[in-house]
C-alpha positions as CSV (number, residue, x, y, z in Angstrom):
1,M,78.5,131.9,61.8
2,I,79.2,129.3,58.7
3,L,82.9,130.5,58.1
4,K,83.3,129.6,61.9
5,K,81.8,126.6,61.9
6,I,84.3,125.5,58.8
7,S,87.1,126.7,60.6
8,F,86.4,124.8,63.7
9,L,85.9,121.5,61.6
10,I,89.3,122.2,59.9
11,L,91.0,122.4,63.1
12,I,89.2,119.0,64.2
13,F,91.0,117.4,61.4
14,I,94.5,118.8,61.9
15,F,94.4,117.5,65.4
16,A,93.0,114.2,64.8
17,H,95.6,113.8,61.8
18,K,98.4,114.7,64.1
19,M,97.2,112.2,66.8
20,Y,96.7,109.3,63.9
21,A,99.9,107.4,65.1
22,Q,99.0,107.6,68.5
23,T,97.8,104.6,70.9
24,S,94.0,104.9,71.6
25,T,94.3,105.1,75.3
26,F,91.5,106.2,77.4
27,I,89.4,106.3,80.8
28,K,85.8,105.8,81.2
29,L,83.2,106.1,84.1
30,Y,79.9,104.3,83.7
31,P,76.9,105.3,85.6
32,L,75.0,102.1,85.6
33,K,71.4,103.2,85.7
34,P,69.1,103.2,87.6
35,F,71.8,101.8,90.2
36,P,73.5,104.7,92.0
37,A,76.5,102.5,92.9
38,A,78.9,100.3,90.5
39,V,82.3,98.8,90.8
40,F,84.8,96.8,88.7
41,N,86.6,94.3,90.7
42,G,88.1,92.3,88.0
43,I,89.1,92.0,84.2
44,L,90.1,89.7,81.3
45,V,90.5,90.7,78.0
46,T,90.7,89.2,74.5
47,D,91.4,90.5,71.1
48,T,88.0,91.8,70.4
49,A,86.3,92.6,73.9
50,Y,86.9,93.1,77.8
51,F,85.0,91.5,80.4
52,M,84.5,92.8,83.5
53,I,82.7,91.4,86.8
54,G,82.0,93.5,89.5
55,I,78.6,94.7,91.8
56,V,75.9,97.2,91.6
57,S,73.7,98.5,94.7
58,D,71.2,101.0,95.7
59,S,72.7,103.7,97.9
60,I,70.0,103.0,101.0
61,S,69.5,100.0,103.1
62,P,69.2,97.3,102.3
63,Y,71.3,98.1,99.2
64,G,70.1,95.4,96.7
65,V,73.8,94.5,96.0
66,K,73.8,92.2,92.9
67,P,76.5,90.9,91.0
68,L,77.4,92.7,88.0
69,F,78.9,91.4,84.5
70,V,80.2,93.7,81.8
71,R,81.5,93.3,78.1
72,T,82.5,96.2,76.3
73,D,84.7,96.3,72.7
74,T,88.0,97.6,73.1
75,D,87.3,101.2,72.7
76,G,85.1,100.6,76.2
77,N,81.7,100.5,74.7
78,I,79.3,98.7,76.5
79,E,77.9,95.4,74.4
80,V,76.8,93.4,77.5
81,Q,75.5,94.8,80.7
82,K,73.9,91.8,83.2
83,M,72.7,91.8,86.8
84,H,71.8,88.7,88.3
85,K,69.0,88.7,91.2
86,D,67.4,85.7,93.2
87,G,64.6,86.4,95.9
88,N,66.4,88.2,99.1
89,K,69.8,86.8,98.5
90,S,72.4,89.4,97.9
91,Y,75.1,88.1,95.7
92,E,78.5,90.2,95.7
93,T,81.5,89.4,93.7
94,W,84.0,91.6,94.9
95,H,87.4,89.7,94.0
96,A,89.3,89.8,91.0
97,G,89.6,85.6,90.9
98,M,88.3,85.9,87.5
99,Y,89.3,83.3,84.5
100,F,88.4,81.7,81.4
101,D,87.5,78.2,81.8
102,Q,88.6,75.6,79.3
103,N,85.7,76.3,77.1
104,N,86.2,79.9,77.3
105,N,83.8,80.8,79.6
106,I,83.9,83.0,82.5
107,V,84.6,81.6,86.1
108,T,84.5,83.9,89.2
109,N,83.7,83.2,93.2
110,G,81.8,85.7,95.5
111,Y,79.4,85.7,98.8
112,I,76.0,85.4,99.4
113,F,74.1,87.4,102.3
114,N,71.1,85.6,103.3
115,N,70.6,87.7,106.5
116,P,72.6,90.3,108.2
117,D,74.4,87.4,110.2
118,I,75.0,84.8,107.8
119,K,77.3,85.2,104.6
120,E,77.7,81.9,102.6
121,L,79.4,81.0,99.3
122,F,79.4,80.5,95.7
123,F,80.9,79.8,92.5
124,V,79.5,81.4,89.4
125,R,80.4,80.5,85.4
126,Y,79.1,83.3,82.9
127,T,79.1,82.5,79.0
128,Q,80.6,85.4,77.2
129,D,77.1,87.1,76.7
130,G,76.7,87.2,80.0
131,V,74.4,84.6,80.7
132,I,74.9,82.5,84.1
133,D,75.6,78.9,83.0
134,T,76.2,77.4,86.4
135,L,75.9,78.7,89.9
136,V,76.9,76.7,92.9
137,E,76.1,77.5,96.6
138,F,78.4,76.2,99.4
139,S,79.3,76.8,102.6
140,Y,81.7,75.9,105.8
141,S,79.7,77.3,108.6
142,N,75.9,77.4,108.5
143,K,76.1,79.0,111.8
144,F,78.2,82.4,111.2
145,S,79.9,84.1,108.4
146,D,82.2,82.5,105.5
147,L,84.5,85.5,104.3
148,P,86.0,84.2,100.9
149,Y,88.9,85.6,99.3
150,P,89.9,85.5,95.3
151,M,89.9,82.2,93.7
152,L,92.7,80.5,92.0
153,Q,92.7,78.6,89.0
154,S,95.1,75.4,89.4
155,Q,97.1,74.4,86.3
156,S,94.5,71.5,86.0
157,N,91.8,74.0,85.6
158,Q,90.2,73.1,89.0
159,F,89.4,75.6,91.5
160,I,90.7,76.7,95.0
161,I,89.1,79.2,97.4
162,P,90.5,80.1,100.6
163,V,88.1,81.2,103.4
164,L,88.1,82.5,106.7
165,S,84.9,81.2,108.2
166,F,83.4,81.5,111.3
167,P,81.8,78.2,112.7
168,D,82.2,79.7,116.1
169,D,83.6,82.7,118.0
170,R,87.2,81.7,116.6
171,G,87.7,81.9,113.0
172,T,89.2,78.9,111.0
173,N,91.4,79.5,107.7
174,V,90.0,76.5,105.3
175,L,90.6,75.9,101.6
176,F,87.6,74.7,99.1
177,F,88.7,72.7,96.1
178,L,86.3,72.5,93.4
179,D,86.1,70.5,90.2
180,K,85.6,72.0,86.8
181,S,82.1,72.6,87.5
182,G,82.5,74.5,90.5
183,K,81.4,71.6,92.5
184,V,82.9,71.2,96.0
185,K,85.3,68.1,96.4
186,K,87.3,68.6,99.5
187,I,87.6,70.9,102.3
188,T,90.8,71.1,104.1
189,K,91.8,73.0,107.3
190,Y,95.1,75.0,107.6
191,N,96.8,77.3,109.7
192,E,95.5,76.4,112.7
193,Q,98.6,77.4,115.0
194,N,98.4,80.7,113.8
195,G,95.0,82.3,114.0
196,N,93.0,84.1,111.2
197,L,94.4,84.9,108.0
198,L,93.3,88.3,106.5
199,Y,93.7,89.1,102.6
200,I,94.8,85.9,101.3
201,R,96.2,86.0,98.0
202,M,97.3,82.9,95.7
203,D,99.3,81.7,92.7
204,T,100.1,78.5,91.0
205,T,103.7,77.1,91.4
206,R,105.6,74.0,90.0
207,N,104.6,71.8,93.0
208,G,101.3,73.1,93.1
209,F,99.9,76.5,94.7
210,I,101.5,79.5,97.1
211,L,99.3,81.2,99.5
212,G,99.8,84.2,101.8
213,G,97.9,86.0,104.3
214,W,98.0,88.8,107.0
215,Q,97.8,87.7,110.6
216,A,96.5,90.5,112.8
217,P,95.1,91.0,116.1
218,P,91.6,90.3,116.5
219,G,90.9,93.4,118.3
220,P,91.8,97.0,118.6
221,F,94.5,96.9,121.3
222,K,98.2,98.2,121.7
223,N,101.2,95.8,120.5
224,G,99.3,93.5,118.6
225,I,101.2,91.2,116.0
226,H,100.7,92.1,112.6
227,Q,102.5,89.3,110.4
228,T,103.1,88.2,107.0
229,I,102.8,84.2,106.8
230,I,103.2,82.7,103.1
231,S,102.6,78.7,102.4
232,E,103.4,76.4,99.8
233,F,100.7,73.6,99.0
234,D,101.0,70.4,96.9
235,T,97.9,69.9,94.5
236,L,96.5,68.1,97.2
237,G,96.7,70.8,99.7
238,N,99.5,69.3,101.7
239,K,101.7,72.1,103.4
240,I,105.1,71.9,102.0
241,W,106.9,74.9,103.6
242,E,105.9,77.9,105.6
243,Y,107.5,81.3,106.3
244,K,106.8,83.9,108.8
245,S,107.8,87.4,109.0
246,P,109.5,88.9,112.0
247,T,106.9,89.2,114.9
248,D,108.3,92.9,115.7
249,E,108.1,94.1,112.1
250,D,104.3,95.0,111.7
251,W,103.9,93.5,107.8
252,C,100.3,93.5,106.5
253,G,100.7,90.1,104.8
254,V,100.7,89.8,101.2
255,S,97.7,91.9,100.8
256,G,99.5,93.6,97.3
257,G,99.5,90.3,95.7
258,I,101.6,87.5,95.5
259,I,103.4,85.3,92.1
260,S,105.7,82.9,91.9
261,N,108.3,83.6,89.2
262,Y,110.1,81.3,86.6
263,K,112.5,80.2,89.0
264,N,109.7,79.0,91.4
265,E,110.8,82.0,94.0
266,V,107.9,83.9,95.7
267,I,107.7,87.7,95.3
268,Y,104.8,89.8,97.0
269,L,103.6,93.0,98.0
270,S,103.2,94.1,101.6
271,G,103.4,97.4,103.6
272,Q,105.3,97.9,106.8
273,G,103.4,99.7,109.2
274,Y,104.3,102.0,112.1
275,I,101.9,103.5,114.9
276,Y,100.9,106.7,113.8
277,D,99.6,107.9,117.0
278,P,101.5,106.9,120.0
279,N,98.2,107.7,122.6
280,T,95.7,105.8,120.8
281,P,95.1,102.5,122.4
282,S,94.7,100.6,119.2
283,D,97.4,99.9,116.3
284,Y,96.6,102.5,113.8
285,F,99.1,102.0,111.3
286,H,100.5,104.2,108.6
287,Y,102.4,102.2,105.9
288,K,105.2,101.8,103.9
289,W,104.8,99.8,100.7
290,Y,107.3,97.0,99.7
291,A,107.9,94.6,97.1
292,T,110.1,91.6,98.3
293,K,111.5,88.3,97.0
294,L,111.8,85.1,98.9
295,D,114.0,82.2,97.7
296,R,113.5,78.6,98.1
297,D,115.3,78.6,101.2
298,K,112.5,81.5,102.5
299,K,115.4,83.8,102.3
300,I,114.9,87.2,101.5
301,V,117.1,88.2,98.2
302,W,115.6,91.8,98.1
303,R,112.9,94.3,99.4
304,T,112.4,97.3,97.3
305,F,110.4,100.2,98.8
306,L,107.7,101.3,96.2
307,P,107.3,105.1,97.2
308,S,104.1,106.7,97.3
309,F,102.8,110.5,97.9
310,E,102.8,110.0,101.8
311,D,102.5,107.3,104.0
312,A,99.1,106.4,104.9
313,A,96.3,104.3,106.5
314,F,95.7,101.0,104.7
315,E,92.2,102.4,103.6
316,E,93.9,105.5,101.9
317,T,97.1,104.0,100.3
318,H,97.8,100.5,99.4
319,F,98.2,97.8,96.5
320,W,95.8,94.9,95.7
321,N,97.4,92.6,93.3
322,I,100.4,91.8,91.0
323,L,100.5,91.1,87.5
324,K,102.8,88.9,85.7
325,L,103.8,90.2,82.4
326,K,104.3,89.1,79.1
327,E,107.5,90.5,78.9
328,K,109.5,87.8,81.1
329,N,110.4,88.7,84.5
330,H,108.4,92.1,84.8
331,Y,105.2,92.7,87.0
332,I,103.1,95.4,87.8
333,T,101.1,96.1,90.8
334,M,98.1,98.2,91.3
335,G,95.9,99.9,93.8
336,M,95.3,103.7,95.1
337,N,97.5,106.4,96.5
338,N,96.8,109.5,98.8
339,D,98.4,112.8,98.4
340,R,96.4,114.0,101.8
341,K,95.5,117.4,99.7
342,T,92.7,116.8,97.5
343,N,92.0,113.0,96.0
344,I,92.9,109.5,96.5
345,H,94.2,108.2,93.1
346,G,95.0,105.5,90.9
347,W,98.4,103.8,91.1
348,M,100.6,101.5,89.6
349,V,104.2,100.4,89.8
350,K,106.0,98.3,87.2
351,F,109.2,96.4,88.8
352,N,111.4,93.5,87.6
353,D,112.9,90.1,88.8
354,D,115.7,92.2,90.5
355,G,113.5,94.3,92.7
356,E,114.5,97.6,90.1
357,I,111.7,100.1,89.7
358,L,111.1,100.6,86.0
359,W,108.2,103.1,86.5
360,N,105.9,104.8,89.4
361,R,102.9,105.7,87.8
362,N,99.7,108.1,89.5
363,Y,96.8,108.7,87.9
364,K,95.0,112.1,89.4
365,I,91.6,113.2,88.4
366,E,91.0,116.6,88.6
367,G,87.8,118.1,90.1
368,D,86.5,118.7,93.9
369,S,88.2,117.3,96.9
370,G,86.6,114.2,98.3
371,Y,87.2,111.8,95.4
372,L,88.7,108.3,95.6
373,Y,89.7,106.6,92.4
374,E,91.1,103.2,93.1
375,I,92.4,100.5,90.8
376,R,91.2,97.1,91.7
377,D,92.5,94.8,88.7
378,L,95.0,94.8,85.7
379,A,95.2,93.1,82.6
380,E,97.2,92.9,79.6
381,D,96.1,92.5,76.1
382,N,98.4,90.9,73.1
383,E,99.7,94.2,72.0
384,G,101.2,95.0,75.5
385,N,98.7,97.4,76.4
386,L,97.3,97.6,80.0
387,I,93.7,97.4,80.8
388,A,92.8,98.4,84.6
389,V,89.4,98.4,86.4
390,G,88.3,99.8,89.7
391,E,85.9,102.7,90.8
392,R,85.4,106.3,91.5
393,L,84.1,107.1,94.8
394,D,82.3,110.3,95.9
395,I,83.3,110.0,99.8
396,I,81.8,113.8,100.5
397,R,78.5,114.3,98.5
398,G,76.8,111.3,98.3
399,G,73.5,111.0,95.9
400,I,72.9,109.6,92.8
401,N,76.2,107.8,90.8
402,T,77.9,108.3,94.1
403,Q,80.0,105.4,93.3
404,Q,80.8,104.7,89.5
405,A,82.6,102.0,87.9
406,L,86.2,103.1,86.5
407,L,87.9,101.3,82.9
408,L,91.3,102.8,82.1
409,K,93.3,101.6,79.0
410,L,96.9,102.5,79.0
411,D,99.7,101.7,76.7
412,K,102.6,99.2,77.9
413,Y,104.5,102.2,79.4
414,G,101.3,103.0,81.8
415,C,100.9,106.3,79.9
416,L,97.2,107.5,79.4
417,V,99.0,110.2,77.8
418,P,100.8,108.6,75.1
419,G,104.9,109.4,75.3
420,C,104.9,109.8,79.0
421,H,107.9,107.7,79.6
422,I,109.7,109.7,76.7
423,V,112.1,112.2,79.2
424,S,114.3,114.8,78.0
425,T,118.1,114.0,77.8
426,K,120.6,116.0,79.3
427,D,122.0,117.5,76.1
428,E,118.6,118.9,75.5
429,A,118.1,122.8,76.9
430,K,118.4,123.8,80.6
431,D,115.1,125.1,80.8
432,A,113.3,122.3,78.6
433,I,109.4,122.0,79.5
434,D,107.5,119.0,77.8
435,I,104.2,119.0,78.0
436,K,101.9,116.5,76.5
437,I,98.1,116.6,76.0
438,Y,95.9,113.6,75.2
439,P,93.3,113.3,73.5
440,N,93.1,116.5,71.2
441,P,90.2,117.0,70.0
442,A,88.5,115.3,73.0
443,T,85.1,114.4,73.9
444,D,85.2,113.0,77.5
445,F,88.1,113.6,79.1
446,I,91.4,115.2,78.3
447,S,94.8,114.2,80.2
448,F,97.8,115.8,80.4
449,Y,101.3,115.0,81.5
450,L,104.3,117.5,82.5
451,D,108.0,116.5,82.2
452,Q,110.2,119.3,83.1
453,H,114.1,120.4,83.3
454,S,113.6,124.0,84.2
455,T,115.1,126.4,86.8
456,Q,111.4,128.0,86.6
457,K,109.2,125.0,87.8
458,V,105.8,125.1,86.6
459,N,103.5,124.5,89.3
460,Q,100.4,125.8,88.6
461,Y,97.8,125.7,85.6
462,C,94.5,126.8,84.6
463,I,92.1,126.4,81.5
464,R,90.4,129.1,79.7
465,D,88.1,129.9,76.9
466,M,89.1,131.6,73.5
467,S,87.6,135.0,75.2
468,G,89.7,134.6,78.0
469,Q,87.3,133.4,80.6
470,L,88.3,131.4,83.4
471,I,86.8,127.8,82.8
472,K,88.9,125.8,85.4
473,G,90.8,128.3,87.9
474,M,94.5,127.9,89.4
475,R,95.2,124.6,90.2
476,P,98.7,122.8,91.6
477,I,100.8,120.8,89.4
478,T,103.7,118.7,89.6
479,S,106.0,116.9,87.0
480,D,105.4,112.8,86.2
481,I,101.5,112.5,87.1
482,N,99.1,111.6,84.6
483,Y,96.4,114.2,85.3
484,I,92.7,113.7,84.1
485,I,90.1,116.2,83.7
486,H,86.3,114.9,82.6
487,T,85.1,117.3,79.9
488,H,81.9,116.2,79.2
489,D,80.0,119.4,80.8
490,F,82.4,121.7,78.5
491,P,80.6,123.2,75.5
492,S,82.3,122.1,72.3
493,G,85.1,124.8,71.3
494,I,88.8,125.7,71.6
495,Y,90.4,126.1,75.1
496,I,93.8,127.0,76.1
497,I,95.6,125.7,79.4
498,Q,98.0,127.7,80.5
499,F,101.1,126.3,82.6
500,L,102.4,128.8,85.1
501,S,105.4,129.3,87.7
502,N,104.1,131.0,90.7
503,G,101.7,132.9,88.9
504,Q,103.7,133.7,85.7
505,I,102.5,132.1,82.6
506,V,105.4,129.5,81.2
507,Q,103.7,127.7,78.6
508,A,100.1,127.5,76.8
509,E,98.6,124.9,74.8
510,K,95.3,125.0,72.7
511,F,92.9,121.6,72.8
512,I,89.5,121.1,71.4
513,I,86.4,119.7,72.5
514,S,84.0,118.3,70.2
515,H,80.7,116.6,71.5
């Protein structure tokens, strides 16, 4: 027994030594007890910490939703965890509009549920220890609901919040201009001729700011107009110009994000819908997703298709935002992708200012079907690593920990498995199969990535212990996906992952679990 234990420790040392030079990437789920539901919606990073905002709630009505503030170290270990509660009010921070202010405090916005029929607005400032320094409540309509979208920090460190308000039966789009303290200085109506704008996204420009949204029909009826509307405003909120997509093309606004590039051109992400079922009385769309660039004359410079597993409804496949990278003229968009077989997975695409796709990554967490994994926001650290947040939602089973906050650290190539960007060259052997496993040894998860240029295609994998007992049965596998397996319930020991082609073992690799 002693010799076995010594051998096991030696193996751990050998594997750990081989990994020494690798980037420390990880994926973590946070069951933030005692709450059964938790979501991260926004992230900021420094050299020493990650700051996340989101929500926690109960699993049954009235849910008791509370705003969530979490600070972790750069390994994802929680250092601060705070929730705010104020009587019967439910404060909810669902957006990624999150910034450092001039004093390096963290600011964001959200909405308040006072009762089922009224939704009001708030601005909140946290210290880096999660203490609420400022909380300002306000509203446009005292009768019905105000629906806010992500806040924008202006170049003068003030804040702009786009809101869809319902002071009557017809919605109204308004802009709240806040000073550095979060106090409302001005409210401006806009888009009065176009109807309600949804899923609003914003960015700063040389002249002020850009704003885009999705004009959708007010109800489920056939042949409604789905349109992208983009406007640039000066710093005072005066409209400079406006772009409208053709009314017969059915674009879902800029719901995947909008940015202004170094030439003051506009790049945005949108899905083009087509009727999934011609026999339905409503406009139920599946979408194909595109990145588009507009020049200063509102002309389309390029439009690039971003391929997903399959076209799907907006609720199943979409992007949430665009991140400008420190690498000039490069961008990443993030969201979720549905393969229509098992689960909904995390999704990121990197592209450049010419519309060229540089990589398209999916993060597939293995397990039972019925899980949704979604990336809702992304930040870049000083080394170019990508830090993503979102959620894991158990759509089918429910119960405790149905919804868990998700934190994902990737290298600058979008790899959870370091080296996933390195592809085999044409000069290598015709039947080359490159399988990368990380981390090894592992504690909470292992991830693997398959790059193959072989006539004998690997299409399955399984996991066995050293006695040959099957731990995880045959599962389908394809190339170029970061597969993730949570191993917290694997006993410590040595395991073998076998890769097969139509039932025949092509390659096998060992990995170690050490708790």
